[in-house]
Each structure stands twice: as C-alpha cells, then as structure tokens.
C-alpha positions in Angstrom: 13.1 -2.2 19.8 14.0 0.4 17.3 14.7 3.8 19.0 13.2 7.0 17.6 15.7 9.5 16.2 13.5 12.5 15.6 13.7 11.8 11.8 9.9 12.4 11.4 9.7 15.7 13.4 7.4 18.1 11.5 6.6 15.5 8.8 3.0 14.8 7.9 1.8 11.3 7.6 -1.6 10.4 6.0 -2.5 6.9 7.4 -5.7 5.0 6.3 -7.2 2.7 8.9 -5.3 4.5 11.7 -7.9 4.3 14.5 -6.6 0.9 15.7 -4.1 -1.9 15.1 -1.0 -1.5 12.9 -2.1 1.8 11.4 -2.4 3.4 14.9 0.9 1.8 16.0 2.7 3.5 13.1 0.9 6.8 13.9 2.1 6.6 17.6 5.6 5.8 16.6 5.7 8.9 14.4 4.0 11.0 17.1 7.0 10.3 19.4 9.1 12.3 16.9 6.7 15.2 16.9 5.1 14.3 13.5 1.7 15.4 12.2 -0.7 12.5 11.6 -3.9 12.4 9.6 -6.1 9.6 10.9 -8.1 8.6 7.9 -10.5 6.0 9.1 -14.2 5.1 9.3 -14.7 4.6 13.1 -16.0 7.9 14.6 -18.1 6.2 17.2 -17.2 3.3 19.5 -17.5 -0.1 17.8 -19.3 -2.8 19.7 -16.5 -5.3 19.1 -13.4 -3.3 18.0 -11.5 -0.8 20.2 -10.7 2.8 19.3 -12.1 5.6 17.2 -10.3 8.3 15.1 -10.8 10.7 18.1 -9.3 8.4 20.7 -6.4 7.7 18.4 -5.9 11.5 18.0 -5.8 11.9 21.8 -3.1 9.3 22.0 -1.0 10.9 19.3 -1.1 14.3 20.9 -0.3 12.9 24.3 3.0 11.6 22.8 3.9 15.0 21.3 2.5 14.7 17.8 -0.3 16.7 16.1 -3.4 14.9 14.9 -6.1 15.5 12.4 -8.9 12.9 12.7 -10.9 12.5 9.5 -13.9 10.3 8.8 -12.8 8.4 5.7 -14.1 5.4 3.9 -11.4 4.7 1.3 -14.1 3.6 -1.1 -15.4 7.2 -1.2 -13.4 9.5 -3.5 -14.9 12.7 -2.0 -14.1 11.7 1.6 -10.5 11.0 0.7 -10.2 14.2 -1.3 -11.6 16.3 1.5 -9.3 14.7 4.0 -6.3 15.4 1.8 -7.2 19.0 1.4 -7.8 19.4 5.1 -4.3 17.9 5.7 -2.7 20.3 3.3 -4.5 23.3 4.8 -3.6 22.4 8.4 -0.1 21.0 8.0 1.1 22.5 4.7 1.5 19.3 2.7 1.8 15.5 2.9 5.2 13.7 3.2 4.2 10.1 3.9 1.2 8.0 2.8 0.5 4.7 4.6 -2.1 2.6 2.8 -3.1 0.4 5.8 -6.9 0.1 5.4 -7.9 -3.5 4.4 -10.7 -5.9 4.3 -10.3 -9.7 4.7 -12.4 -12.8 4.0 -10.8 -16.2 3.9 -13.4 -18.2 2.1 -13.2 -20.0 -1.2 -14.8 -19.0 -4.5 -18.2 -20.6 -4.0 -18.5 -19.5 -0.4 -17.6 -15.8 -1.0 -20.6 -13.6 -1.9 -20.0 -11.1 -4.6 -20.8 -8.3 -2.1 -17.8 -9.5 -0.1 -15.6 -9.7 -3.2 -16.6 -6.2 -4.2 -15.8 -4.9 -0.7 -12.3 -6.4 -0.6 -11.4 -5.2 -4.1 -12.9 -1.7 -3.3 -11.0 -1.3 0.0 -7.7 -3.1 -0.7 -7.0 -2.5 -4.4 -9.1 0.5 -5.4 -8.8 2.3 -2.1 -5.0 2.0 -2.1 -4.9 3.2 -5.8 -7.3 6.1 -5.2 -5.7 7.3 -2.0 -2.3 7.2 -3.6 -3.6 9.1 -6.7 -5.0 11.9 -4.6 -1.9 12.2 -2.3 0.8 12.0 -5.0 0.5 15.6 -6.2 1.4 16.7 -2.7 4.0 14.0 -2.1 5.8 15.2 -5.2 6.3 18.5 -3.4 8.0 16.9 -0.4 11.6 16.0 0.1 11.9 12.4 1.1 8.4 11.4 0.2 7.2 7.8 0.9 4.2 5.6 0.1 4.0 2.5 2.2 1.4 -0.2 1.5 0.7 -2.9 4.1 0.8 -5.7 1.5 2.7 -8.9 0.8 5.3 -9.8 -1.7 3.8 -11.1 -5.0 4.1 -14.8 -4.4 2.5 -16.8 -7.2 2.6 -20.1 -5.5 -1.0 -21.5 -6.0 -1.3 -22.4 -2.3 -1.9 -18.7 -1.6 -4.7 -18.5 -4.1 -6.7 -21.8 -3.8 -8.3 -21.3 -0.4 -9.1 -17.6 -0.7 -8.7 -16.4 -4.3 -10.7 -13.2 -3.8 -8.7 -12.0 -0.8 -5.4 -12.8 -2.5 -6.4 -10.9 -5.6 -7.4 -7.9 -3.6 -4.3 -7.9 -1.4 -2.0 -8.5 -4.3 -3.6 -5.5 -6.0 -2.1 -3.4 -3.3 1.3 -4.9 -4.0 0.9 -4.3 -7.7 0.4 -0.6 -6.9 3.9 -0.8 -5.3 5.4 -2.5 -8.3 4.0 0.1 -10.8 4.2 3.3 -8.8 7.7 2.7 -7.6 8.9 2.8 -11.2 6.5 5.5 -12.3 7.7 7.9 -9.5 11.3 6.6 -9.2 13.6 9.4 -8.0 10.7 11.4 -6.5 8.7 9.2 -4.2 9.9 6.0 -2.4 7.1 3.4 -2.9 7.4 0.2 -0.8 5.4 -2.6 0.8 5.7 -3.9 4.3 4.5 -7.3 5.5 5.0 -9.3 8.8 6.9 -12.5 9.0 4.6 -13.8 11.7 1.0 -13.1 12.6 0.4 -9.8 14.3 -1.9 -9.6 17.3 -4.7 -7.2 16.5 -8.5 -7.1 17.3 -9.1 -8.4 13.8 -6.8 -11.4 14.5 -8.8 -12.1 17.7 -12.0 -12.2 15.6 -10.4 -14.5 13.0 -8.4 -16.8 15.3 -9.9 -16.5 18.8 -8.2 -15.0 21.8 -5.8 -17.9 22.3 -4.2 -17.2 18.9 -2.5 -14.1 20.4 0.0 -16.3 22.3 1.5 -17.2 18.9 1.6 -13.7 17.6 3.9 -10.7 17.8 2.6 -7.2 18.7 2.0 -4.3 16.4 5.2 -2.6 17.6 7.3 -4.7 15.3 5.4 -3.3 12.3 5.6 0.3 13.5 9.4 -0.1 14.1 9.8 -1.6 10.6 7.8 1.2 9.0 9.9 3.8 10.9 13.0 2.1 9.5 11.6 2.4 5.9 10.7 6.1 6.4 14.3 6.8 7.4 15.5 5.6 4.0 16.1 8.0 1.1 13.8 8.2 -2.0 16.2 5.8 -3.8 15.0 3.0 -1.5 12.0 2.1 -3.6 10.1 -0.9 -5.1 10.9 -3.1 -2.1 8.7 -5.8 -0.6 10.0 -5.6 3.0 9.5 -8.2 5.7 9.4 -6.6 9.2 11.9 -8.9 10.8 14.4 -8.7 7.9 14.7 -4.9 7.9 14.9 -4.7 11.7 17.8 -7.2 11.7 19.6 -5.0 9.2 18.9 -2.1 11.6 20.8 -4.0 14.3 17.8 -5.4 16.2 18.7 -8.8 17.7 16.1 -9.4 20.5 12.8 -10.2 18.9 11.2 -11.6 22.1 10.3 -8.0 23.0 7.8 -8.1 20.2 6.2 -11.5 21.2 2.9 -11.5 23.0 4.0 -14.6 24.9 7.8 -15.0 24.6 8.9 -18.6 24.2 5.8 -19.8 22.4 6.1 -20.9 18.8 5.0 -18.1 16.4 2.4 -18.4 13.8 3.7 -17.6 10.3 1.8 -15.1 8.2 0.3 -15.7 4.8 2.2 -15.5 1.5 5.7 -16.4 2.8 6.9 -19.8 1.6 10.0 -19.6 3.7 8.1 -19.5 7.0 9.1 -22.7 8.8 6.6 -25.5 8.4 4.1 -23.4 6.5 4.0 -25.4 3.3 4.6 -28.9 4.8 2.8 -31.7 3.0 1.5 -29.4 0.3 1.9 -32.3 -2.2 -0.9 -34.0 -0.4 -3.3 -31.0 -0.5 -5.2 -31.9 -3.7 -8.6 -30.4 -2.8 -11.5 -31.4 -0.7 -11.8 -35.1 -0.2 -14.8 -37.0 -1.4 -17.6 -36.3 1.0 -20.2 -38.6 -0.5 -22.3 -40.7 1.9 -20.6 -43.8 0.7 -17.2 -42.7 2.0 -17.7 -43.3 5.7 -16.8 -47.0 6.1 -13.1 -47.0 6.7 -13.2 -45.2 10.0 -15.8 -47.1 12.0 -12.9 -48.4 14.2 -9.5 -47.0 14.8 -8.2 -43.6 16.2 -11.0 -41.5 14.7 -13.7 -43.7 16.2 -11.9 -43.6 19.6 -11.7 -39.8 19.5 -15.4 -39.6 18.7 -16.3 -42.0 21.5 -14.5 -39.7 24.0 -16.2 -36.6 22.5 -19.6 -38.3 22.9 -18.8 -38.9 26.6 -18.1 -35.2 27.4 -20.8 -33.5 25.4 -23.2 -31.5 27.6 -25.7 -28.6 27.3 -23.1 -26.1 28.4 -20.7 -27.0 25.5 -23.7 -26.9 23.1 -24.8 -23.5 24.4 -21.4 -22.0 24.2 -20.8 -23.3 20.6 -24.1 -23.3 18.7 -23.0 -25.1 15.5 -23.2 -28.3 13.5 -19.9 -29.5 12.2 -19.2 -32.0 9.4 -15.6 -33.4 9.1 -14.6 -34.7 5.7 -11.5 -36.8 6.5 -9.0 -38.1 3.9 -5.9 -40.3 4.3 -5.6 -43.6 6.2 -8.9 -43.3 8.1 -11.0 -41.5 5.5 -14.6 -40.9 6.2 -17.4 -38.4 7.1 -18.1 -37.6 10.7 -20.1 -35.0 12.5 -20.5 -33.1 15.8 -23.8 -31.5 16.6 -23.2 -28.7 19.1 -26.4 -26.9 18.4 -29.3 -29.2 19.3 -30.4 -30.6 22.6 -27.4 -32.0 24.6 -25.3 -32.5 21.5 -24.4 -35.5 19.5 -21.5 -36.9 17.5 -20.8 -39.9 15.3 -20.0 -41.4 11.9 -21.8 -40.3 8.7 -23.7 -37.2 7.7 -25.0 -34.9 10.5 -28.7 -35.2 11.3 -29.3 -31.6 10.1 -27.5 -29.4 7.6 -24.0 -28.5 8.8 -23.1 -24.9 9.5 -19.4 -25.7 8.9 -17.6 -28.3 6.8 -14.0 -29.0 7.8 -11.8 -31.0 5.5 -8.5 -32.5 6.5 -6.3 -35.5 6.7 -7.4 -38.0 9.4 -4.0 -37.9 11.0 -4.2 -34.1 11.4 -7.7 -34.5 12.8 -6.4 -36.8 15.5 -3.6 -34.3 16.3 -6.1 -31.4 16.4 -8.3 -33.0 19.0 -5.3 -34.2 21.0 -4.3 -30.5 21.3 -1.1 -31.1 19.2 -2.4 -29.0 16.2 -4.4 -25.7 16.5 -7.2 -25.3 14.0 -6.0 -21.8 13.1 -2.5 -23.1 12.4 -3.9 -26.0 10.4 -6.0 -23.6 8.4 -3.2 -21.1 7.7 -0.8 -23.9 6.7 -3.3 -25.4 4.2 -3.9 -28.6 6.2 -7.5 -27.6 7.1 -10.1 -26.3 4.6 -13.2 -24.7 6.0 -16.5 -24.1 4.2 -19.2 -22.2 6.0 -19.3 -20.0 9.1 -15.7 -19.0 10.1 -16.8 -17.8 13.5 -18.0 -21.3 14.3 -14.7 -22.7 13.2 -13.1 -20.4 15.8 -15.5 -21.6 18.4 -14.4 -25.1 17.6 -10.9 -24.2 18.8 -12.3 -22.9 22.1 -14.3 -26.0 22.5 -11.3 -28.2 21.9 -9.3 -26.4 24.6 -12.1 -27.4 27.0 -12.0 -31.0 25.8 -8.3 -31.7 25.3 -7.6 -32.6 29.0 -9.9 -35.5 28.6 -9.0 -36.6 25.1 
C-alpha cells in the first residue's frame, strides 16, 4: 500500500459524498497527514441500508489526526454547496483540493429508465460536479498546488458502454467532460484530473447492485484512496489525465495488489468503461440486441441442455426458495438453443418451464443459451455476465440480484 508522506498536512479537502465508500476512504487517507476535510454529503441520520453519516465520518477523520467539518449537502442544491464552501473557507482559511465523488447510478436501458431517474443522474453526476467545481474554483485559484479530482471514467466511445445504460453513461461521462474542459481552462493554476478503478470496488452500493457474494471479486476502497493520494502529490502541471488506479500505483512502485483484494486469489471483476480489462468485451460481435421473444420462438429448446437444466430446477423448487426470492423471471435465449423459458418464484411453491410465464414477469433476462447453461452450472455469475454485456436485464434489478443468490443455493444440485 502507498505510504503517507505528510504531503497533505494542513491542506483542506472538500469531498462530496464523503460519508461512506470511496469518498470517505480518500478523507481518511488525507486525515492521516493531518489534513482538514469538509464532508459534503446528504446523510445526516443513519440510513436503514447504508452505513455511515457525515458525523460518524467526522469522528473517524479526527481520530486519525485530521480536522473535520461535516456539512449537509445535496449537490443538486446550489445554496447548500455555497454555504458549505463558505463554512470551509471561514473555518480552514481556504480550499486546496476538491473531490467530486458524489454520484447516482441506474443501469437500465432507455425504455426502462424513468425520466425522474434520468434527471437525478444528470443532476448529481454532471450538474453537481460542474456546480461544485464552479463554486470551489475561486478559492482553489488562491491555493498553491490546487487539485480537482473527479471520480469518473475515461471517455470511451465504444457503443457497448452506451447501449445497455445510455442515461448513466451520459451522466458519468459528463463528469469526465468537466475534466477535459476545466483542465485546459485552468491549466497552470489548478490540476484537474479523473480517477477510475480498473476493477470493481467493494462498497455498500456494490452490495446493493451485485449482492454480497460479488465482494469476493472486488478490491477494497483503499486502492482508490491510495491512487487519489498519489495524484494529490503531483504538481499543478499534472492535469487533464484520466487515471486508472492500478496504473498510477504501479508507477509509484506498488507491486503487491493482493493487499487491496477482498478475497486474494479470486478472479477480479473488471469495472465499466475499460475495453482493455481481460475478457470484458468477449463475444461482443454476437451482442446484437435482445433476441426475438415472440411466443413462436420457443420450439428449439424443448429438449437439450436447457430443458435438462429446467427439469432439475423444477425438482428443487420449494416454498422457501419462493419466499426468499419473490419474483417471476422470463429468459429470452438466443443461439443454438433459442427459446423463451420462465421461472416463477413468486406464487405457490414455484414453477418453471418452456414458454411465457403464467403471469407478467418482473424481470426479463436475455442471453445466449450457452451462457445460460454456464450461469446455472455456477460457471458464470449473473453480475459478471451483465457487466460484460452477455446478459441484458429488463425490469427489477434487485430481483436479478436475488437470482444470483438463488443459483448459489441450487448449483450443488445442477
């Protein structure tokens, strides 16, 4: 791991979304140097599903030797940001580093994403980053060695990163476009860079998206805080870069990356937007959209590996599995054994079979039949299939996550 050098002693960091996750990890890394940290986040009271508040984060920062200023901030609210900036300047005398970490995510397609959700992602990710930067820049210009760091990806225009979640990609790339523009606008005065992980990072949000088991294929937040620290140690001339966490740490001399793994030795899940991640874009040439899900497309899979899989599934359905899942799934399969199949894990003792489900499905999962077989054999995780583009999901994402938990119960018998 990257050692602290005291570089940030006395510096003031303004970090959005710093009550938990990567934002808090960056705050704690700076606190070890004796930095001042403004915790600009919404959570003032304990969240029922997510850990931490601005006040608990402040306690942790001060326990490590830093100074903290917890501020209730919704980055969509200009007054709240402005007030927090003024409080920071009054208490600490200025702002040296801004970290735009606050973000909203929804990984659904165009037709499945309500405009309220689109507006939220654009308002938090794009507008929130632009607005917070705009209000901090007058103070950053007074600092020697000022930095803006956006937690956003490189601008990869490969269509695969748009087609499954266009709204999220637009909102996240908006943060990256702020880097591109502001780095040039303030070149020589403020270093403006982006930081993005090479692999998935284990946070509470990742648990909600991918289930608890996904953590075994993630790295912890420390790799991002170490990478951010390395960036803050650079001069203002280091600007306009889209930095990948592992890459910059290798340049800093870090060789052992197992220390960042949640479960060392397990294969790591690549993050979004990086084509070079191993295996991430395999078989993209075959990903041509959702397969035909018409009722006439079910005939070719009545026998074969798909039918065999469903026969086993039928044999192990029980009320406990139904109770723990609570969803109706339709599978639109393409490839050699194309067809439509369903699993009802919502009604009575459950049912499964070929054709349309007996009631409206809560989730539609579209994929190649060969990948379906691998998924139910435990050889391919649904979250990995989704992130690599092999699996498309329409409907309730939480039920898709429950499907992964259900399969972990089933795979010993499949």
